C-alpha positions as CSV (number, residue, x, y, z in Angstrom):
1,M,-15.6,-3.3,-8.1
2,T,-13.0,-4.2,-5.6
3,H,-14.1,-4.6,-2.0
4,I,-11.9,-2.2,-0.1
5,H,-12.2,-2.0,3.7
6,I,-10.5,0.9,5.5
7,Q,-10.0,0.6,9.2
8,N,-9.2,3.9,10.9
9,E,-10.0,3.4,14.6
10,Q,-7.8,6.3,15.6
11,N,-9.9,8.6,13.3
12,Y,-6.9,10.0,11.5
13,P,-7.8,12.7,9.0
14,I,-7.7,10.9,5.6
15,D,-9.3,11.1,2.2
16,A,-10.8,7.6,2.2
17,D,-12.2,8.1,-1.3
18,L,-8.7,8.9,-2.7
19,L,-7.2,5.8,-1.0
20,Q,-10.0,3.6,-2.5
21,R,-9.5,5.2,-6.0
22,A,-5.8,4.6,-5.7
23,I,-6.2,0.9,-4.9
24,Q,-8.9,0.5,-7.6
25,Q,-6.6,2.1,-10.2
26,V,-3.9,-0.6,-9.4
27,I,-6.5,-3.4,-9.6
28,D,-7.9,-2.1,-12.8
29,R,-4.5,-2.2,-14.5
30,H,-4.0,-5.9,-13.7
31,E,-5.8,-9.1,-14.3
32,V,-7.4,-9.3,-10.9
33,A,-11.0,-10.4,-10.3
34,A,-13.2,-7.3,-10.2
35,N,-14.7,-8.3,-6.9
36,S,-11.5,-8.9,-5.0
37,G,-10.9,-7.6,-1.5
38,V,-8.3,-5.5,0.1
39,S,-8.1,-4.1,3.7
40,V,-6.3,-1.0,4.7
41,V,-5.5,-0.4,8.4
42,L,-4.3,3.0,9.5
43,T,-2.7,2.6,12.9
44,T,0.1,3.8,15.2
45,N,3.8,3.7,14.8
46,E,4.0,1.2,17.7
47,A,1.6,-1.2,16.1
48,V,3.5,-1.1,12.8
49,Q,6.8,-1.5,14.6
50,A,5.6,-4.6,16.3
51,L,4.4,-6.1,13.0
52,N,7.7,-5.1,11.3
53,K,9.7,-6.8,14.1
54,Q,7.5,-9.9,14.0
55,H,7.4,-10.4,10.2
56,R,10.6,-8.8,9.0
57,Q,12.8,-8.8,12.0
58,I,13.2,-5.0,11.8
59,D,12.5,-3.3,15.1
60,T,11.5,0.1,13.8
61,P,8.3,1.6,12.4
62,T,7.9,2.1,8.7
63,D,5.3,3.8,6.5
64,V,3.5,0.8,5.0
65,L,3.5,-3.0,5.3
66,S,1.9,-5.3,2.9
67,F,0.6,-8.7,3.8
68,P,-0.6,-10.7,0.8
69,A,-3.3,-13.2,1.6
70,D,-2.3,-16.8,1.8
71,P,-4.2,-18.9,-0.7
72,L,-7.0,-20.8,1.0
73,P,-7.5,-24.5,0.4
74,P,-10.1,-25.0,-2.3
75,E,-12.7,-26.3,0.1
76,L,-12.4,-23.0,2.2
77,A,-11.9,-20.5,-0.5
78,N,-14.6,-17.9,-1.0
79,T,-14.8,-17.8,-4.8
80,D,-17.2,-14.8,-4.6
81,V,-14.6,-12.4,-3.2
82,P,-10.9,-13.3,-3.7
83,Y,-9.0,-11.7,-0.9
84,L,-5.7,-10.0,-1.9
85,G,-4.5,-9.0,1.5
86,D,-3.9,-6.2,4.0
87,L,-2.1,-2.9,3.9
88,I,-1.0,-1.6,7.3
89,I,0.0,2.1,7.4
90,A,1.7,3.9,10.3
91,Y,-0.2,7.1,10.0
92,P,2.1,9.2,12.4
93,Y,5.2,7.9,10.5
94,A,3.7,8.7,7.1
95,S,2.5,12.1,8.3
96,A,5.9,13.0,9.6
97,Q,7.6,11.7,6.5
98,A,5.3,13.8,4.2
99,K,6.0,16.9,6.4
100,R,9.8,16.3,6.3
101,L,9.8,15.9,2.6
102,E,7.3,18.7,2.1
103,H,4.8,16.5,0.3
104,N,1.1,16.6,0.4
105,L,0.0,14.1,3.1
106,E,-3.1,12.8,1.2
107,Q,-0.9,12.3,-2.0
108,S,1.7,10.5,0.1
109,L,-0.9,8.2,1.6
110,A,-2.2,7.5,-1.9
111,L,1.3,6.6,-3.0
112,L,1.6,4.2,0.0
113,V,-1.6,2.3,-0.9
114,V,-0.5,2.1,-4.5
115,H,2.9,0.8,-3.5
116,G,1.4,-1.6,-1.0
117,T,-1.2,-2.9,-3.5
118,L,1.5,-3.5,-6.0
119,H,3.2,-5.6,-3.4
120,L,0.0,-7.6,-2.9
121,L,0.0,-8.3,-6.6
122,G,3.6,-9.7,-6.5
123,Y,5.7,-6.6,-7.3
124,D,8.9,-6.0,-5.4
125,H,11.8,-3.7,-5.4
126,D,14.5,-6.1,-4.3
127,T,16.6,-5.6,-7.4
128,P,17.2,-2.7,-9.7
129,Q,15.1,-4.4,-12.5
130,N,12.2,-5.2,-10.1
131,R,12.3,-1.7,-8.7
132,A,12.2,-0.1,-12.2
133,A,9.1,-2.2,-13.1
134,M,7.4,-1.4,-9.8
135,W,8.2,2.4,-10.0
136,A,6.9,2.4,-13.6
137,E,3.6,1.0,-12.5
138,Q,3.4,3.4,-9.6
139,S,4.1,6.3,-11.9
140,V,1.2,5.3,-14.3
141,V,-1.3,5.0,-11.5
142,L,-0.2,8.2,-9.8
143,K,-0.7,10.1,-13.1
144,T,-4.2,8.8,-13.3
145,L,-4.8,10.2,-9.9
146,N,-3.3,13.6,-10.9
147,I,-0.4,13.0,-8.4
148,S,3.1,13.9,-9.5
149,D,5.4,10.9,-9.4
150,A,8.1,13.2,-8.2
151,I,7.1,12.1,-4.6
152,V,8.1,8.5,-5.4
153,P,11.9,8.5,-5.3
154,S,12.2,10.4,-2.1
155,L,9.9,8.1,-0.1
156,E,12.2,5.2,-0.7
157,E,15.6,6.2,-2.0
158,S,17.6,3.4,-3.6
159,D,17.2,0.8,-0.9
160,Y,16.5,-2.7,-2.2
161,V,15.2,-4.3,0.9
C-alpha cells in the first residue's frame, strides 16, 4: 500500500479518504513499488503562488503543483519506501474553480491529485500526444472512482504548458 501523507494545516474541509483512494488508483495502474510514498499539501493561494513563481517563473496561483522527488544517491536512498514526490494544492483556488465550473469540489480535488500523481510518474501535457495519453489515464482512474471525466477538459482547456 502506498504511504500517502496529507497535510491540511488550514483544516480545509476535504474527503481525505477519496484523495488517498485516487492516488492509490493511479499507483495501482503503474509499475510502482507498492510501498512508495506521496505527500499532499493543501495550502493557501499565496503559498502556491510563491512556489509557482520560484519553480516555474509564473507569478500567479494555480490549482495543483507536482514536485517529483529527486532520486537520492544510492547510499542515502531508503529502499523500504521509495518516495515519489509532493502534490501542492491551492485549496481556495481549487474551490473557486470548482464553484465557477459548477463541479463537485471533492471530485475536483480527486481529479487534481490524479493529475498531479500522473505528473509524479512522468506524464505531461506539453504536446497534443502527451496530453491525450495523460487524459486517457485520468479518465480510466476517474471512472474507477465513479467520477465523470467530463470535469477534465474544463479544468485545463487546451493549454500545453
